[in-house]
C-alpha positions as CSV (number, residue, x, y, z in Angstrom):
1,M,-20.4,28.2,-11.9
2,A,-22.1,26.4,-14.7
3,R,-24.0,23.3,-13.8
4,K,-23.1,20.1,-15.7
5,K,-25.8,18.0,-17.2
6,A,-26.2,14.7,-15.3
7,S,-24.6,11.8,-16.9
8,K,-26.0,8.3,-17.1
9,K,-23.5,7.3,-14.3
10,A,-24.8,10.0,-12.0
11,V,-26.4,8.9,-8.7
12,K,-28.7,10.7,-6.4
13,V,-27.6,11.1,-2.8
14,D,-30.0,12.4,-0.1
15,F,-28.1,14.4,2.6
16,T,-31.2,15.4,4.6
17,G,-30.4,15.6,8.3
18,V,-26.7,14.6,7.8
19,E,-24.1,16.8,9.5
20,G,-20.9,17.6,7.6
21,K,-18.4,16.8,10.3
22,R,-18.0,13.4,12.0
23,S,-17.6,13.7,15.8
24,T,-15.0,11.6,17.7
25,L,-16.2,9.7,20.7
26,P,-14.6,11.0,23.9
27,D,-12.6,8.6,26.1
28,D,-15.2,6.7,28.2
29,D,-16.8,3.3,28.9
30,Y,-19.6,2.5,26.4
31,L,-22.2,-0.2,26.4
32,V,-21.8,-1.6,22.8
33,E,-23.5,-4.3,20.7
34,V,-21.7,-6.2,18.0
35,E,-23.3,-5.1,14.7
36,S,-21.2,-7.1,12.3
37,V,-18.1,-9.4,12.3
38,E,-15.8,-10.3,9.4
39,I,-12.8,-12.6,9.2
40,K,-10.0,-10.7,7.4
41,E,-6.6,-11.8,6.3
42,G,-3.8,-10.1,8.1
43,Q,0.0,-10.1,7.4
44,K,0.8,-12.4,10.3
45,A,-2.6,-14.0,11.1
46,D,-6.2,-13.7,10.3
47,Y,-8.3,-11.5,12.5
48,F,-11.9,-10.7,13.5
49,E,-13.0,-7.2,12.4
50,L,-15.8,-6.0,14.6
51,T,-18.2,-3.2,14.1
52,L,-19.7,-2.1,17.5
53,V,-22.6,0.3,18.1
54,V,-23.0,2.4,21.2
55,Q,-26.3,1.5,22.9
56,S,-27.0,4.3,25.3
57,G,-26.2,7.9,26.3
58,P,-25.5,10.9,24.2
59,H,-23.4,8.9,21.7
60,K,-26.0,6.2,21.1
61,G,-25.7,5.0,17.6
62,S,-22.0,5.9,17.2
63,K,-19.7,3.2,15.9
64,I,-16.5,1.8,17.1
65,W,-14.3,-0.6,15.0
66,D,-11.9,-3.1,16.5
67,R,-9.7,-5.9,15.3
68,A,-9.0,-9.1,17.3
69,S,-6.1,-11.1,16.0
70,M,-5.9,-14.9,15.8
71,A,-2.1,-14.8,16.1
72,P,-0.9,-17.1,18.8
73,N,0.6,-14.2,20.9
74,A,-2.7,-12.3,20.7
75,L,-5.1,-15.2,21.6
76,W,-5.3,-14.0,25.2
77,R,-7.1,-10.9,24.0
78,L,-9.5,-12.8,21.7
79,R,-10.3,-15.2,24.5
80,S,-11.0,-12.4,26.9
81,L,-13.2,-10.6,24.3
82,F,-15.2,-13.8,23.7
83,E,-15.7,-14.3,27.4
84,V,-17.1,-10.8,28.0
85,M,-19.5,-11.5,25.2
86,G,-20.7,-14.6,27.0
87,I,-19.0,-17.1,24.8
88,E,-17.8,-20.2,26.6
89,V,-14.2,-20.7,25.6
90,P,-12.8,-24.2,26.1
91,D,-9.2,-25.1,27.0
92,G,-8.7,-26.3,23.4
93,P,-9.9,-25.6,19.9
94,L,-13.1,-23.6,19.4
95,E,-15.1,-23.5,16.2
96,I,-17.2,-20.3,16.0
97,D,-19.3,-18.7,13.3
98,P,-18.6,-15.0,13.3
99,D,-22.3,-14.3,12.9
100,D,-22.9,-15.9,16.3
101,L,-21.1,-12.8,17.8
102,V,-23.6,-10.4,16.3
103,G,-26.0,-9.1,18.9
104,C,-23.5,-9.7,21.8
105,T,-23.1,-6.8,24.2
106,F,-20.3,-5.7,26.5
107,I,-18.6,-2.5,27.8
108,A,-15.9,-1.1,25.5
109,V,-13.3,1.3,27.1
110,T,-12.2,3.8,24.5
111,A,-9.3,6.2,24.1
112,Q,-8.6,8.8,21.4
113,E,-5.4,8.1,19.6
114,A,-3.5,10.6,17.4
115,Y,-2.0,9.3,14.1
116,K,-0.5,10.9,11.1
117,S,-2.0,10.3,7.7
118,D,-1.0,11.6,4.3
119,D,-3.3,14.5,4.7
120,G,-2.3,15.5,8.2
121,K,-2.8,14.6,11.9
122,K,-6.0,12.8,12.7
123,I,-7.7,11.3,15.8
124,A,-9.0,7.8,15.9
125,V,-11.0,6.1,18.7
126,R,-9.5,2.8,19.8
127,M,-11.0,0.2,22.1
128,V,-8.2,-0.1,24.8
129,D,-10.1,-2.5,27.2
130,F,-13.4,-4.2,27.6
131,Y,-15.4,-5.9,30.3
132,S,-18.7,-7.7,30.7
133,A,-21.9,-5.6,30.8
134,D,-22.8,-7.6,33.9
135,E,-19.8,-6.1,35.7
136,A,-21.0,-2.6,35.0
137,E,-24.2,-3.1,37.0
């Protein structure tokens, strides 16, 4: 196959040490740290989108993504999530900067979930439960 001349739009990407297939985390309990948090607009309510990073074991460095809705019927989960992160939640309004959640640690309980996409059946890792890292000790 003939090699095309690089255009001015070409970018250089270094794949040194990068494996070609992404591995899926097995179902387990993982110590995770919140890497980033964004507030996103949902159809029914805004939500926290969290990027979590596994902190130990053979899957150290793997990421888990989760959403926590601010819809009234989902606030019980958000409250519980904040509490396992060590956030004191009042019986009333709470003003919180999403950046204050970065660095918090807790245990994420995961499960693999099959879903169908346009290009076939896929597996996603979902956080199905969570608890305080202190409870794990």
